[in-house]
C-alpha positions as CSV (number, residue, x, y, z in Angstrom):
1,X,9.9,-15.4,-16.3
2,X,10.5,-14.7,-12.7
3,X,10.6,-12.0,-10.3
4,X,14.0,-11.2,-8.6
5,X,14.8,-9.2,-5.6
6,X,18.1,-9.6,-3.6
7,X,16.7,-11.8,-1.0
8,X,14.7,-13.6,-3.4
9,X,17.5,-14.0,-5.9
10,X,19.7,-15.6,-3.1
11,X,16.6,-17.9,-2.4
12,X,15.7,-18.9,-5.9
13,X,12.3,-17.5,-5.4
14,X,10.0,-17.4,-8.6
15,X,6.7,-16.5,-9.9
16,X,4.6,-17.4,-12.7
17,X,3.7,-14.8,-15.1
18,X,5.4,-12.1,-13.9
19,X,7.8,-10.0,-15.7
20,X,10.7,-7.6,-14.1
21,X,12.8,-5.9,-16.5
22,X,15.1,-4.0,-13.6
23,X,15.1,-5.3,-10.2
24,X,18.8,-5.0,-10.1
25,X,18.7,-1.4,-11.2
26,X,16.1,-0.8,-8.9
27,X,17.8,-1.9,-5.8
28,X,21.4,-1.2,-6.9
29,X,20.5,2.4,-8.2
30,X,20.2,3.5,-11.7
31,X,23.0,3.6,-14.3
32,X,25.4,6.4,-13.7
33,X,25.1,7.4,-17.3
34,X,22.7,9.8,-18.4
35,X,21.3,10.7,-21.8
36,X,19.1,13.5,-23.4
37,X,15.6,13.0,-24.2
38,X,15.0,12.2,-27.9
39,X,13.1,14.4,-29.8
40,X,10.0,13.3,-31.2
41,X,9.5,14.7,-35.0
42,X,5.9,15.3,-36.4
43,X,5.2,16.8,-39.9
44,X,3.7,20.5,-40.0
45,X,0.6,21.2,-42.0
46,X,2.9,23.0,-44.3
47,X,5.0,19.8,-44.7
48,X,8.0,20.8,-42.9
49,X,9.0,18.8,-39.8
50,X,8.5,20.4,-36.1
51,X,10.3,18.9,-33.6
52,X,9.1,18.9,-30.2
53,X,10.7,17.8,-26.8
54,X,8.8,16.8,-24.1
55,X,9.7,17.7,-20.6
56,X,9.9,14.6,-18.0
57,X,6.7,15.9,-16.4
58,X,4.8,16.0,-19.9
59,X,6.1,12.6,-20.4
60,X,5.0,11.0,-17.2
61,X,1.6,12.8,-17.5
62,X,1.2,10.7,-20.9
63,X,2.7,7.5,-19.4
64,X,-0.1,7.8,-16.2
65,X,-2.8,8.4,-18.8
66,X,-1.8,5.4,-20.6
67,X,-1.7,3.3,-17.0
68,X,-4.9,4.7,-16.2
69,X,-6.7,2.9,-19.1
70,X,-4.9,-0.3,-18.0
71,X,-5.9,0.2,-14.5
72,X,-9.2,-0.6,-15.2
73,X,-11.1,-3.5,-13.7
74,X,-13.4,-5.9,-14.8
75,X,-16.3,-4.0,-13.9
76,X,-15.0,-1.1,-15.8
77,X,-14.1,1.2,-12.4
78,X,-10.8,2.7,-12.1
79,X,-8.5,2.5,-9.1
80,X,-5.3,4.4,-9.8
81,X,-2.9,3.9,-12.9
82,X,-1.0,1.4,-11.4
83,X,-3.7,-1.0,-10.2
84,X,-3.7,-3.7,-12.9
85,X,0.1,-4.2,-11.9
86,X,-0.9,-5.8,-8.3
87,X,-3.7,-8.6,-9.4
88,X,-5.4,-10.2,-6.4
89,X,-7.1,-13.4,-6.0
90,X,-10.6,-12.2,-5.9
91,X,-10.0,-9.3,-8.3
92,X,-10.4,-6.6,-5.8
93,X,-7.8,-3.7,-6.2
94,X,-4.6,-3.7,-4.0
95,X,-5.2,0.3,-3.6
96,X,-2.8,0.7,-0.9
97,X,-0.1,-1.5,-3.0
98,X,-0.9,0.6,-6.2
99,X,-1.0,4.2,-4.6
100,X,2.5,4.1,-3.2
101,X,3.8,4.1,-6.5
102,X,2.9,7.6,-7.0
103,X,2.5,8.7,-3.5
104,X,4.8,6.4,-1.4
105,X,4.4,8.4,1.8
106,X,0.3,8.0,1.6
107,X,-0.9,6.4,4.8
108,X,-4.0,4.1,5.1
109,X,-3.3,1.1,7.3
110,X,-0.9,3.0,9.5
111,X,-2.7,6.0,9.7
112,X,-2.7,7.4,13.5
113,X,-0.3,4.3,14.3
114,X,3.6,4.9,15.5
115,X,6.1,2.4,16.6
116,X,5.0,-1.1,17.5
117,X,1.5,-0.4,16.8
118,X,2.2,-0.3,12.9
119,X,3.8,-4.0,12.9
120,X,0.9,-5.1,15.4
121,X,-1.6,-3.9,13.0
122,X,0.1,-5.4,9.9
123,X,0.0,-8.7,11.6
124,X,-3.6,-8.6,12.3
125,X,-4.2,-7.8,8.9
126,X,-2.2,-10.3,7.3
127,X,-3.7,-13.0,9.4
128,X,-7.3,-11.8,8.5
129,X,-6.2,-12.5,4.9
130,X,-4.6,-15.8,5.6
131,X,-7.8,-17.2,7.4
132,X,-10.1,-15.8,4.7
133,X,-8.2,-17.4,2.1
134,X,-8.3,-20.8,4.3
135,X,-12.0,-20.5,4.6
136,X,-12.5,-20.0,1.0
137,X,-11.2,-23.4,0.4
138,X,-7.6,-22.3,-0.8
139,X,-5.0,-21.6,1.7
140,X,-2.3,-19.0,0.8
141,X,-0.1,-20.3,-2.2
142,X,3.4,-18.7,-2.1
143,X,3.9,-19.9,-5.8
144,X,0.2,-18.4,-7.0
145,X,0.0,-17.0,-10.5
146,X,1.2,-13.6,-11.0
147,X,1.8,-13.3,-7.2
148,X,-2.1,-12.9,-6.6
149,X,-1.8,-14.4,-3.1
150,X,0.9,-12.2,-2.3
151,X,-1.2,-9.1,-3.1
152,X,-4.2,-10.3,-1.8
153,X,-2.1,-10.8,1.7
154,X,-0.7,-7.4,1.8
155,X,-3.2,-5.7,-0.5
156,X,-4.4,-3.1,2.1
157,X,-0.7,-2.2,3.6
158,X,0.8,1.1,2.9
159,X,4.4,1.2,2.1
160,X,4.8,2.2,5.9
161,X,3.1,-1.0,7.0
162,X,5.3,-2.9,4.4
163,X,8.3,-1.8,6.0
164,X,7.5,-3.0,9.3
165,X,7.0,-6.4,7.8
166,X,10.2,-6.3,5.7
167,X,12.2,-5.2,8.7
168,X,10.6,-7.9,10.7
169,X,9.5,-5.2,13.5
170,X,8.6,-6.8,16.9
171,X,10.1,-10.0,15.6
172,X,6.5,-11.0,14.2
173,X,7.3,-11.8,10.7
174,X,8.5,-14.7,8.8
175,X,11.5,-14.8,6.4
176,X,9.2,-15.6,3.5
177,X,6.7,-12.5,4.6
178,X,9.6,-10.3,5.1
179,X,10.8,-11.3,1.3
180,X,7.2,-10.7,-0.1
181,X,7.1,-6.8,1.7
182,X,10.7,-6.3,0.2
183,X,9.5,-7.8,-3.5
184,X,6.5,-5.6,-3.6
185,X,8.4,-2.5,-2.2
186,X,10.9,-2.9,-4.9
187,X,8.4,-3.6,-7.7
188,X,6.5,0.0,-6.5
189,X,10.0,2.0,-6.6
190,X,10.7,0.5,-10.1
191,X,7.4,1.3,-11.5
192,X,8.0,4.8,-10.4
193,X,11.2,5.1,-12.2
194,X,9.7,3.9,-15.2
195,X,10.9,0.3,-15.0
196,X,8.2,-2.3,-15.7
197,X,7.9,-4.9,-12.8
198,X,4.5,-6.9,-12.7
199,X,2.4,-9.3,-14.5
200,X,3.7,-10.3,-18.0
201,X,0.0,-10.2,-19.0
202,X,0.0,-6.5,-18.4
203,X,3.5,-5.6,-19.7
204,X,1.9,-4.3,-22.7
205,X,0.0,-1.6,-21.2
206,X,2.9,-0.1,-19.3
207,X,4.7,3.2,-20.8
208,X,8.2,4.1,-19.6
209,X,7.8,8.0,-19.0
210,X,11.4,8.4,-19.4
211,X,12.0,6.6,-22.5
212,X,16.0,6.7,-22.1
213,X,16.4,9.8,-20.3
214,X,18.1,8.3,-17.2
215,X,19.0,11.4,-15.6
216,X,15.1,12.1,-15.2
217,X,14.7,8.6,-14.3
218,X,17.5,8.9,-11.5
219,X,15.8,12.1,-10.5
220,X,12.3,10.4,-10.1
221,X,13.8,7.7,-8.3
222,X,15.5,10.3,-5.5
223,X,11.8,11.9,-5.5
224,X,10.5,8.6,-4.4
225,X,13.2,7.7,-1.8
226,X,12.7,11.2,-0.3
227,X,9.1,10.8,0.0
228,X,8.7,7.5,1.9
229,X,8.2,7.3,5.5
230,X,10.8,8.3,8.3
231,X,10.8,4.4,9.8
232,X,11.9,3.4,6.1
233,X,14.8,6.3,5.8
234,X,16.2,5.0,9.3
235,X,17.0,1.5,7.4
236,X,20.3,0.6,5.9
237,X,18.7,-0.4,2.7
238,X,17.1,3.0,2.4
239,X,20.6,4.7,2.7
240,X,22.1,2.1,0.2
241,X,19.6,2.9,-2.5
242,X,19.4,6.6,-1.8
243,X,23.3,6.9,-2.2
244,X,23.3,5.1,-5.2
245,X,20.8,6.9,-7.0
246,X,22.7,10.1,-6.4
247,X,23.9,11.8,-9.7
248,X,27.7,11.8,-9.6
249,X,28.6,14.9,-12.0
250,X,25.2,16.6,-12.5
251,X,24.5,19.0,-10.0
252,X,21.2,20.1,-11.5
253,X,19.5,16.8,-10.5
254,X,20.1,17.7,-6.9
255,X,17.8,21.0,-7.0
C-alpha cells in the first residue's frame, strides 16, 4: 500500500504499511453530491421496529469514543483518539500531530512565536530529532515502516509549525521535508473528515463518523479549514481546498 499526496504522487513516494483511502478527496475537496444519513433500525421491546437517525454530532462522538480505545499505547495510557494513527520509532505518542486532527488551531511548538521564529523553532526541533536518531545508531529513514521516522521527526510540531515546513518558510527546509509536512497535514485533514489515512495495522480501529453523509463530511472539512492558523489560510493551497469544499447548492451547510 502507499500513501499519496499531490507532491508525493508526482514524485512516486510510497510508505510500507500505510493505507490511504481518500488523499485525492482530501486535497481536491469532497464529492459535490450529498446523501442523507441512513437510519439504523433496532427492534423495540414489543417487537416493533424503532428507527433512530443519529445526528452528525452524535455519530462523531461515537467514532471518537471508538478511536479513543484505539489510541491506547503499549503502557495502557491514552493520549487522544488519533494517537495510534501517528506511530513513532520509539513508541511515544506524536501528541501535537494527533491533536491537530480535532483541533487544527491548537498551538504547542509555535506558542508565543510569530513570523520567522516559527520556522526557526521547527528547524531546531527537527535537527534535534535527526541527531537523536543518528546517535541511536539508526539515522532517519524516509522509507521507514508506517512512516514512523516521519512522525518521529515532526512529532512535536503543531499544525502551524508544519505549515512553516510545508511552505519552506525562510528557505530552511528540503523538498523532502516539505513533502512530509504536506503529507501529514493532508492526513490530519482526512481523518477529521472521517477518511481513514494511516497505518494499515490500525485501519480496522477507525470508524467513519459520517458513514455516507457527504454533506456532513463536507461541513466537517470546512470547519477544519476555518480553524487552522492565519499563516495556513494565507496560502494558495488552503484557498484551493476551501473553495473545493464549498457546497454548491446547499445553503444550509454555510450556516
